[in-house]
C-alpha distance (Angstrom), angle and dihedral (degrees) to the residues before:
residue distance angle dihedral
M1 . . .
K2 3.79 . .
E3 3.81 92.0 .
N4 3.81 90.3 57.4
H5 3.80 90.7 57.0
N6 3.81 89.6 48.2
V7 3.81 89.4 56.2
A8 3.80 90.2 49.9
E9 3.82 89.4 51.0
L10 3.80 90.9 49.1
Y11 3.79 90.6 52.9
Q12 3.81 89.6 53.2
K13 3.80 89.9 51.6
I14 3.81 91.6 50.8
T15 3.81 93.3 49.0
G16 3.79 88.7 46.1
E17 3.79 90.5 58.7
V18 3.80 93.3 43.5
S19 3.81 91.4 50.2
K20 3.82 89.3 62.2
V21 3.80 85.8 74.2
I22 3.80 108.0 15.0
I23 3.81 124.1 61.1
G24 3.79 125.9 -166.7
K25 3.82 99.5 1.8
G26 3.80 99.9 108.9
E27 3.80 94.4 131.8
I28 3.80 91.9 54.2
E29 3.81 91.3 46.8
L30 3.80 88.2 54.0
S31 3.81 91.4 49.4
L32 3.80 91.3 52.3
M33 3.80 90.9 51.0
L34 3.80 91.7 47.3
G35 3.78 91.9 50.6
L36 3.80 93.3 46.6
I37 3.82 95.8 50.2
A38 3.81 95.9 36.9
G39 3.81 91.5 50.6
G40 3.80 96.4 -116.5
H41 3.79 140.2 117.0
V42 3.79 132.2 -108.9
L43 3.81 131.1 -140.3
I44 3.82 117.0 -158.6
E45 3.80 118.1 -165.7
G46 3.76 123.2 -166.2
L47 3.77 146.8 121.4
P48 3.83 119.8 -84.6
G49 3.79 113.0 -77.6
T50 3.82 97.7 32.2
A51 3.84 94.6 115.8
K52 3.82 97.0 -105.7
T53 3.80 95.8 136.4
K54 3.81 96.3 37.1
L55 3.80 91.5 51.0
A56 3.81 93.4 51.4
K57 3.82 92.7 47.5
T58 3.81 93.0 47.6
F59 3.81 91.1 48.1
A60 3.81 90.7 52.6
N61 3.81 91.6 50.3
A62 3.81 91.9 49.4
I63 3.81 93.8 54.5
G64 3.79 94.0 46.3
T65 3.79 98.9 -124.7
E66 3.78 133.4 135.2
M67 3.78 111.7 -94.5
S68 3.78 131.1 -163.8
R69 3.80 122.8 -166.6
I70 3.80 120.7 -153.4
Q71 3.79 116.9 -168.8
F72 3.79 103.2 -157.1
T73 3.80 119.1 -143.0
P74 3.82 133.6 173.8
D75 3.82 93.2 -105.3
M76 3.80 95.8 52.0
M77 3.82 117.7 120.1
P78 3.85 128.2 -150.0
A79 3.81 92.0 -110.9
D80 3.80 88.9 58.8
I81 3.81 89.3 71.0
T82 3.82 105.1 26.3
G83 3.80 99.1 43.4
F84 3.80 133.8 -115.8
Y85 3.79 146.1 -130.6
I86 3.79 124.2 -109.2
Y87 3.80 116.2 -151.6
S88 3.77 124.3 -160.1
P89 3.82 132.5 171.8
N90 3.83 115.9 -82.1
L91 3.83 92.9 -1.3
E92 3.78 133.1 101.3
P93 3.81 112.8 -103.7
R94 3.80 111.6 -97.4
F95 3.77 122.9 -141.4
F96 3.79 118.4 -142.4
K97 3.78 113.6 -161.0
G98 3.78 118.1 -129.5
P99 3.81 126.1 -137.7
L100 3.82 91.3 -86.8
F101 3.82 87.3 81.6
A102 3.82 98.6 89.0
N103 3.82 136.8 85.8
I104 3.79 96.6 -109.5
I105 3.78 120.0 33.2
L106 3.78 115.5 -163.3
A107 3.80 103.1 -159.0
D108 3.79 98.0 -167.6
E109 3.80 117.3 -157.1
L110 3.79 92.5 -8.9
N111 3.79 92.5 179.2
R112 3.82 92.2 60.4
T113 3.81 91.2 74.9
T114 3.79 129.1 70.4
P115 3.83 123.6 -88.0
R116 3.81 88.9 -111.0
T117 3.80 91.9 62.1
Q118 3.81 92.9 38.2
S119 3.80 88.8 57.6
A120 3.81 91.1 57.3
L121 3.81 86.1 75.6
L122 3.82 94.6 58.0
E123 3.80 98.9 83.1
A124 3.81 92.1 43.7
M125 3.80 91.9 51.1
Q126 3.79 96.3 44.4
E127 3.80 103.7 35.8
N128 3.82 105.4 17.9
Q129 3.77 91.0 -122.2
V130 3.78 141.7 87.5
T131 3.80 127.0 -141.9
I132 3.79 119.8 -146.9
E133 3.80 120.6 -179.1
G134 3.79 91.6 -17.4
K135 3.82 96.8 -49.3
S136 3.81 121.5 108.9
Y137 3.78 123.2 -142.1
A138 3.81 121.8 -163.8
L139 3.79 117.5 -129.7
P140 3.82 122.5 -134.8
K141 3.80 124.1 -91.8
P142 2.95 132.7 -90.0
Y143 3.80 94.0 38.4
I144 3.79 129.8 -178.3
V145 3.80 133.9 162.0
I146 3.79 112.9 -147.3
A147 3.79 105.3 -168.8
T148 3.78 126.3 -173.3
Q149 3.77 126.4 -160.6
V150 3.76 136.8 179.2
P151 3.81 114.8 -127.6
A152 3.81 113.1 -74.1
G153 3.77 114.0 -93.4
G154 3.78 95.0 37.3
E155 3.78 118.5 135.5
G156 3.81 112.5 -71.5
T157 3.82 96.5 5.8
Y158 3.80 131.8 138.1
Q159 3.80 114.0 -156.8
L160 3.80 112.9 -119.7
T161 3.80 113.6 -112.3
D162 3.80 119.8 -113.3
V163 3.80 88.7 -113.7
Q164 3.80 89.3 56.7
T165 3.81 97.3 46.4
D166 3.80 91.3 46.6
R167 3.82 88.6 64.1
F168 3.80 90.7 64.3
M169 3.79 112.5 90.8
L170 3.81 92.0 -156.3
M171 3.77 137.5 17.8
I172 3.77 122.5 -164.9
K173 3.78 135.3 171.7
S174 3.80 124.7 -124.4
A175 3.80 110.5 -148.6
Y176 3.79 131.8 -171.3
P177 3.82 113.3 -84.2
S178 3.78 122.1 -99.2
S179 3.81 117.1 -104.4
E180 3.83 89.8 -101.2
E181 3.81 92.1 50.5
E182 3.79 91.8 46.2
G183 3.79 89.8 51.3
E184 3.81 89.9 52.1
I185 3.82 89.5 50.5
L186 3.79 90.6 54.6
K187 3.81 92.7 48.7
R188 3.81 91.5 51.2
I189 3.79 99.0 35.8
D190 3.83 95.5 116.3
S191 3.80 93.6 56.4
I192 3.82 91.1 40.1
D193 3.82 91.5 54.6
Q194 3.82 91.8 53.1
P195 3.81 105.9 26.6
E196 3.79 125.5 176.9
I197 3.80 103.1 -141.7
K198 3.80 117.1 -176.2
A199 3.79 122.8 -154.0
V200 3.81 104.8 -121.4
T201 3.81 97.2 -178.0
N202 3.83 140.8 13.7
P203 3.82 139.9 -136.2
E204 3.81 93.0 -93.5
E205 3.80 92.3 56.7
I206 3.80 91.8 46.5
I207 3.81 90.0 53.7
R208 3.82 89.8 49.7
I209 3.81 90.8 52.0
Q210 3.81 90.1 48.5
S211 3.81 87.6 59.2
L212 3.81 92.7 44.2
V213 3.81 93.0 55.4
K214 3.81 90.2 64.1
Q215 3.80 88.3 68.5
V216 3.82 92.5 62.7
F217 3.81 109.3 112.5
V218 3.81 119.5 -121.2
S219 3.81 114.6 -171.4
Q220 3.80 124.0 -141.0
D221 3.82 88.5 -112.9
I222 3.81 90.2 59.0
I223 3.81 91.3 48.2
Q224 3.80 90.3 51.6
Y225 3.82 89.6 47.8
I226 3.82 90.7 55.0
T227 3.80 94.0 47.5
A228 3.82 91.4 45.6
I229 3.82 90.9 55.7
V230 3.79 94.0 48.2
T231 3.82 93.7 44.2
A232 3.81 91.6 49.5
L233 3.80 90.6 51.6
R234 3.80 91.3 51.5
N235 3.81 91.4 50.4
D236 3.81 97.1 44.7
S237 3.80 112.0 124.7
D238 3.82 92.1 -131.4
I239 3.81 94.8 53.1
L240 3.80 120.8 97.8
W241 3.79 89.3 -169.0
G242 3.74 130.2 -11.2
P243 3.79 138.3 -142.1
S244 3.79 121.0 -55.8
V245 3.80 126.8 -125.6
R246 3.81 86.7 -89.3
A247 3.82 86.9 71.8
S248 3.81 91.4 59.8
I249 3.79 91.5 45.2
S250 3.81 91.5 48.5
M251 3.80 92.0 49.7
Y252 3.81 91.3 48.4
K253 3.81 95.9 47.4
C254 3.80 95.2 42.9
A255 3.82 92.0 47.6
R256 3.81 89.2 58.8
V257 3.80 90.4 51.3
M258 3.81 90.3 47.1
A259 3.79 89.6 55.6
L260 3.80 91.5 48.4
L261 3.80 92.8 50.5
D262 3.80 87.9 51.9
G263 3.82 91.4 52.8
R264 3.82 94.9 -107.3
D265 3.80 131.5 125.6
F266 3.82 94.0 -153.1
V267 3.80 136.1 57.5
I268 3.81 122.2 -117.4
P269 3.85 127.7 -162.2
D270 3.82 91.9 -105.3
D271 3.81 88.9 63.6
V272 3.80 89.5 59.5
K273 3.81 94.8 42.9
K274 3.81 91.6 52.7
L275 3.81 90.6 51.9
A276 3.80 100.8 42.4
L277 3.81 95.8 89.3
N278 3.80 100.4 46.0
T279 3.80 94.9 43.0
T280 3.82 96.1 49.7
V281 3.81 110.7 24.7
H282 3.83 94.5 85.8
R283 3.80 91.9 46.3
I284 3.82 96.4 59.1
R285 3.80 129.8 86.9
I286 3.81 119.9 -165.1
K287 3.81 122.0 -141.9
P288 3.84 112.4 -104.4
E289 3.80 92.8 -119.2
A290 3.82 90.3 52.4
E291 3.81 91.0 49.6
M292 3.79 88.1 56.1
D293 3.81 86.9 59.9
D294 3.82 89.6 53.5
I295 3.81 93.3 -108.8
T296 3.81 111.2 155.2
P297 3.81 133.6 -172.4
Q298 3.82 87.8 -105.5
H299 3.82 90.9 57.9
V300 3.79 92.2 50.4
I301 3.80 93.2 47.7
E302 3.82 92.8 48.8
R303 3.80 94.3 50.9
T304 3.80 90.8 44.9
L305 3.80 90.7 55.7
Q306 3.80 89.5 50.6
K307 3.79 90.9 50.6
I308 3.83 100.1 47.5
A309 3.81 115.7 82.7
V310 3.81 113.0 -116.8
P311 3.81 112.9 -129.5
K312 3.79 118.7 -120.5
I313 3.79 113.6 -123.4
């Protein structure tokens, strides 16, 4: 399909703009695109100084959408992000929209605020709306929350609840650059500090692509492959509890986008294999005795992929 190739070309244009500023973060760029087109949200974990915030801001500029950045702090209240009413004598109450009313929400250092404020994001992420004093307000489309967090246990952090992390379609880690990448950053630092990022698309085109991705064909064999992976993870002897149904849905939706970005109108097993880690790793809890043996969710996912038979297409 010609439109599929156009989407693949658009993705190359977006990454081309992002690469003016960001070096060596191709996997995160892909995750942001997957989340945007699939209608999900992305959680990026990494230490300070690993380009989490800069990447999200550059991505928003490249796709020409309105972005709102929220720097989370321990003293932040839910109304600070959702919005609030102001009442005055003899006047109708006025509603002031919070920063959640934008296309791309950069929730910076989400785990530095309290669970009460973290939970204010849940309705926005799940239903694309916020409710204040009993009245619901629709959020703009397209809509994506790109949250960053420092590793759990860092100074002044509150671990995200399982309910919260389950709302993220994808989770990916942002590591320090390699020595070669860091050298390239230093050579290009002047242009990186003052980049000229062009918007290569717009919200209307993103919404059109979101509709187009529903036409990508997913065979019954692929569906069974997805469910086999998720079921095996739930039944693994080292797992305290496994991924929810949202993991299967995330894998399915993102696989269709992966095919579209590759210029195809059908999903192949490699699409699913590439997505298995980032769609399930944050939805898995390891048994304490397994953690003592240095078993991680990544280990369990990798051995599960090796164990499950790959369908022939």
